[in-house]
C-alpha positions in Angstrom: 40.3 82.3 10.7 42.7 85.2 9.7 42.2 88.3 12.4 43.5 91.6 11.8 45.6 93.4 14.4 42.9 96.2 14.8 39.6 95.2 13.4 38.3 97.9 11.0 34.8 99.2 11.6 34.0 101.0 8.3 33.0 99.2 5.2 36.0 100.6 3.4 38.3 99.3 5.9 36.8 96.0 6.0 36.9 95.7 2.2 40.5 96.6 2.4 41.3 93.8 4.8 39.4 91.3 2.6 41.1 92.5 -0.5 44.5 92.1 0.8 43.6 88.4 1.9 42.6 87.8 -1.6 45.5 89.2 -3.4 47.8 87.6 -0.6 46.2 84.1 -1.4 44.7 83.6 2.1 41.3 83.0 0.1 42.1 81.3 -3.1 40.1 81.8 -6.4 37.2 79.9 -6.5 36.9 79.6 -2.7 34.2 81.0 -0.6 34.7 84.0 1.9 33.4 83.5 5.5 29.6 84.0 6.0 28.3 87.6 6.6 27.6 86.7 10.0 31.3 85.5 10.6 32.6 88.7 9.1 30.4 90.7 11.2 31.7 88.9 14.5 35.5 89.1 13.2 35.3 92.7 12.5 34.2 93.8 16.0 30.5 93.2 15.9 29.8 95.7 12.8 26.1 95.8 11.2 25.0 93.6 8.4 24.8 96.6 6.3 28.5 97.5 6.8 29.6 93.9 5.8 27.4 94.1 2.6 28.7 97.4 1.7 32.1 96.0 1.8 31.5 93.1 -0.2 29.5 95.3 -2.8 32.9 97.2 -3.0 34.8 94.1 -4.0 32.3 93.1 -6.5 32.5 96.3 -8.4 36.2 95.7 -8.3 35.7 92.2 -9.9 37.2 90.3 -7.0 34.3 88.4 -5.8 30.6 87.5 -6.6 27.7 87.6 -4.5 26.7 83.8 -3.5 22.9 84.8 -3.1 20.8 84.5 -0.2 22.2 82.1 2.4 25.6 81.6 0.4 28.9 83.2 1.1 30.5 85.2 -1.6 32.8 83.4 -4.0 36.6 84.6 -4.9 36.7 85.1 -8.7 39.6 84.1 -10.8 39.4 86.7 -13.4 42.7 87.1 -15.3 45.5 84.7 -16.4 48.6 85.5 -18.4 48.1 82.7 -20.9 45.8 80.0 -22.1 48.3 77.3 -21.3 47.2 76.3 -17.7 43.5 76.2 -18.2 44.0 74.3 -21.8 46.3 71.9 -19.8 43.6 71.2 -17.1 40.8 70.5 -19.7 42.9 67.4 -20.7 42.5 65.8 -17.2 38.7 65.2 -17.9 37.5 61.8 -19.6 35.8 63.7 -22.3 37.6 66.7 -23.6 35.8 69.5 -25.8 37.4 72.6 -26.8 35.6 75.2 -29.0 38.0 77.7 -30.1 37.7 81.1 -31.9 40.9 82.8 -32.9 42.6 84.8 -35.3 45.3 82.1 -35.9 45.6 78.9 -33.7 49.0 79.6 -32.6 48.4 80.1 -29.1 46.2 76.8 -28.9 48.7 75.0 -30.8 51.4 75.8 -28.2 49.0 75.1 -25.3 48.1 71.5 -26.4 51.7 70.5 -26.8 52.1 69.4 -23.2 48.9 67.5 -22.7 49.2 65.7 -25.9 52.9 64.7 -25.0 51.5 63.5 -21.6 48.8 61.5 -23.4 51.1 59.8 -25.7 53.2 59.1 -22.5 50.4 57.5 -20.5 50.1 60.3 -18.1 46.8 61.4 -19.3 44.0 59.0 -20.4 41.0 60.9 -21.5 38.1 58.7 -23.2 37.5 61.3 -26.1 38.7 64.6 -27.6 36.6 67.0 -29.6 38.0 70.2 -31.0 35.9 72.7 -32.8 38.0 75.6 -34.4 36.7 78.7 -36.0 39.3 80.9 -38.0 39.0 83.9 -40.2 38.3 83.1 -43.8 40.7 84.1 -46.6 37.6 86.0 -48.3 37.0 88.4 -45.3 37.6 92.0 -45.2 40.6 92.9 -42.9 41.9 96.3 -41.7 44.9 94.7 -40.3 47.7 94.2 -40.8 48.4 97.2 -42.8 51.5 98.7 -44.1 52.1 102.1 -42.4 53.9 103.5 -45.4 51.9 101.9 -48.2 48.4 100.7 -47.2 47.9 99.2 -50.6 50.8 96.8 -50.1 49.1 93.2 -49.9 52.2 91.3 -48.4 51.1 92.0 -44.5 47.7 90.3 -45.1 49.1 87.4 -47.1 51.5 86.6 -44.4 48.7 86.9 -41.8 46.7 84.4 -43.9 49.3 81.9 -44.4 50.0 81.8 -40.8 46.4 81.2 -40.3 46.6 78.3 -42.5 50.0 76.9 -41.2 49.0 77.0 -37.6 45.6 75.2 -38.4 47.3 72.5 -40.3 49.7 71.8 -37.6 47.2 71.7 -35.1 45.1 69.3 -37.0 48.2 67.1 -37.7 48.7 67.2 -33.8 45.3 65.4 -33.4 45.5 63.1 -36.4 48.5 61.9 -35.2 47.1 61.3 -31.6 44.1 59.6 -33.2 46.6 57.2 -35.3 48.6 56.4 -32.0 45.2 54.9 -30.6 45.9 56.3 -27.2 42.5 57.8 -27.2 39.4 55.8 -28.3 37.7 58.9 -30.1 39.7 61.9 -31.4 38.0 64.6 -33.6 39.0 68.0 -34.9 36.7 70.0 -37.2 38.0 73.3 -38.6 35.8 75.9 -40.2 36.0 79.6 -41.1 34.0 82.7 -40.9 34.2 85.8 -43.0 34.9 87.8 -39.8 38.3 89.7 -38.8 38.4 88.7 -35.0 39.0 91.5 -32.5 38.9 89.0 -29.6 39.7 85.3 -29.2 38.0 82.6 -26.8 38.1 79.0 -25.9 35.2 77.2 -24.2 36.8 74.3 -22.3 34.7 71.1 -21.5 31.5 73.0 -21.2 32.5 74.4 -18.2 34.6 77.7 -18.6 35.2 80.2 -21.3 38.6 81.9 -21.5 38.3 85.4 -23.2 40.9 87.7 -24.3 40.8 91.1 -26.6 43.4 91.4 -29.6 45.3 94.8 -29.1 46.9 97.0 -31.8 50.4 97.7 -32.0 53.4 98.1 -34.6 55.2 95.3 -35.9 58.3 94.9 -38.4 57.8 92.3 -40.8 60.8 91.1 -42.6 60.7 90.0 -46.2 63.8 88.4 -47.7 67.1 87.1 -46.1 70.0 88.4 -44.2 71.1 91.9 -43.9 69.3 92.9 -47.4 65.9 91.8 -46.1 63.2 94.4 -46.4 61.3 95.2 -43.5 57.8 96.4 -43.5 56.3 98.4 -40.5 52.9 97.8 -40.0 49.9 98.2 -37.8 49.0 94.5 -36.5 47.3 92.4 -34.0 48.9 91.6 -30.6 47.5 88.6 -28.9 50.0 86.1 -27.8 50.5 87.9 -24.5 47.1 89.2 -24.0 45.2 88.9 -20.5 42.6 86.1 -20.5 39.5 86.5 -18.5 37.6 83.4 -17.4 34.0 83.1 -17.3 32.4 79.8 -15.6 29.2 78.2 -16.3 26.4 78.5 -13.6 26.1 75.1 -11.9 23.5 76.2 -9.3 20.2 78.1 -8.9 21.8 81.4 -8.7 22.6 83.3 -12.1 25.8 85.1 -11.8 27.7 87.6 -13.9 30.2 85.0 -14.8 27.5 82.5 -16.1 25.8 84.8 -18.1 28.9 85.7 -20.0 29.6 81.8 -20.6 26.3 81.5 -21.8 26.5 84.3 -24.2 30.1 83.2 -25.6 28.5 79.7 -25.9 25.5 80.7 -28.0 28.0 83.2 -30.1 30.1 80.1 -31.1 27.2 77.5 -31.6 25.1 79.9 -33.6 27.9 80.6 -36.0 29.2 77.3 -36.3 25.9 75.7 -37.3 24.9 78.7 -39.8 27.4 80.8 -41.4 30.6 78.9 -40.7 32.4 77.3 -44.0 34.6 74.2 -44.0 38.3 75.3 -43.8 39.9 75.7 -47.2 43.0 74.0 -47.9 44.8 77.1 -49.7 44.5 80.6 -48.6 
């Protein structure tokens, strides 16, 4: 058990010591902290209230969640730099399911490349793969992208919708090719659209965890034409390729958690729209 050189006695000092261990990897994401009794002994016999105040401080910071009566607090894994690691890990399951809502499927197309190659090479052997993808409809109302100098210019939006269609077709072809290879007994990809401009993206992997990220708004230079004579249009546009991704896991025990509640809400959001107002993916945008 890690022991500080000089055990702090205030709840802020204890919170700081635990915070440093979490950030330093002593307590890994998903692992449990020592029990409150263990922490009391480690930090010089402080009161239970002091330990609980320290843990509540870390909860407010999003570093841990309370395990409930008789259970130690668990270290949260909140933020990732990309979808890649968790999408890749999803393909290690026997039955892979991905429910995705996105502006374009560019990030997902990139993320599934490595695991699909591993399947074709026999390194991964899932029994089934089921993908449901929700994308914006070409009939939706869009505030972005918009040309800064001429908001009536329709070319930025047309380019976005072309990208939506192109990446969806590429992703669909990837899974159809896998199906034809007969490496996986059952492969299914279904793409539908919503009349909704996404301000966020998320993916529910294997019914166990939801990856959630917000699109930011920034400027972008879009080239039209070739070479030095190409026209460049300055736009306000979505920025989402490198956005931080938050992870929310399904509750597996009797204790209701913040993560579990968010996971449940995202799952319901997807399922209710998929089964009601979503429409088949149009082949031309």
